N, C-alpha and C positions, 0 to 999 in steps of 0.2 A: 389553523389548517392551511398549508400552502396549496397555492392554486395550481392548475395543470401547467400553467406557464413556468411557474416557480420549478416545479419537479423536472420539467423538461431542461430548465436551465441549469439544473443540478449536474447534467451531463457533461456540460462545458465547465462549470466553475470548480466542480470536484475531481475532474480528470486528471490522471497522471500522465497522460499520452505526451510524450515528448519531453517530459520533465529531465530525464537523464541524457538527452541527446538524440539525434537521428539514427544512430547506429546501436542504441541500446535494445537488448533483446529480453531483459528481465522484467523490467517494468517495476511495479510495486514490490517485487521480490528484492529490489535494492534495499530495502528497508531491513532485511535479515542480514544482518551484519555478524562478524564473528563474534562481539560482545552479545548480541542478541541470542546466537546460538549457546554461548557459555551460560549466561542467565537461564536458559531454557533447561539446560542440561543439569544445573544445579537444584533446579526446582522438583527433578524427579525423585520420589522417595520410594518407590517400588516398580519393579518391572524392568 
C-alpha cells in the first residue's frame, strides 16, 4: 500500500501540467490526435 506521502507525491510525478508548453490550453486532450479519433470511429458498430 502506498503511504500518504506517496499518494501526495503522485500529484507532482504524474502531472501533465506544462508538458506541452506554457501556452497550451488542451492539456491531456493533446493525446486525442486525428489517428485516435479515426480509430475510435472505426470501432463503432451501431449507433
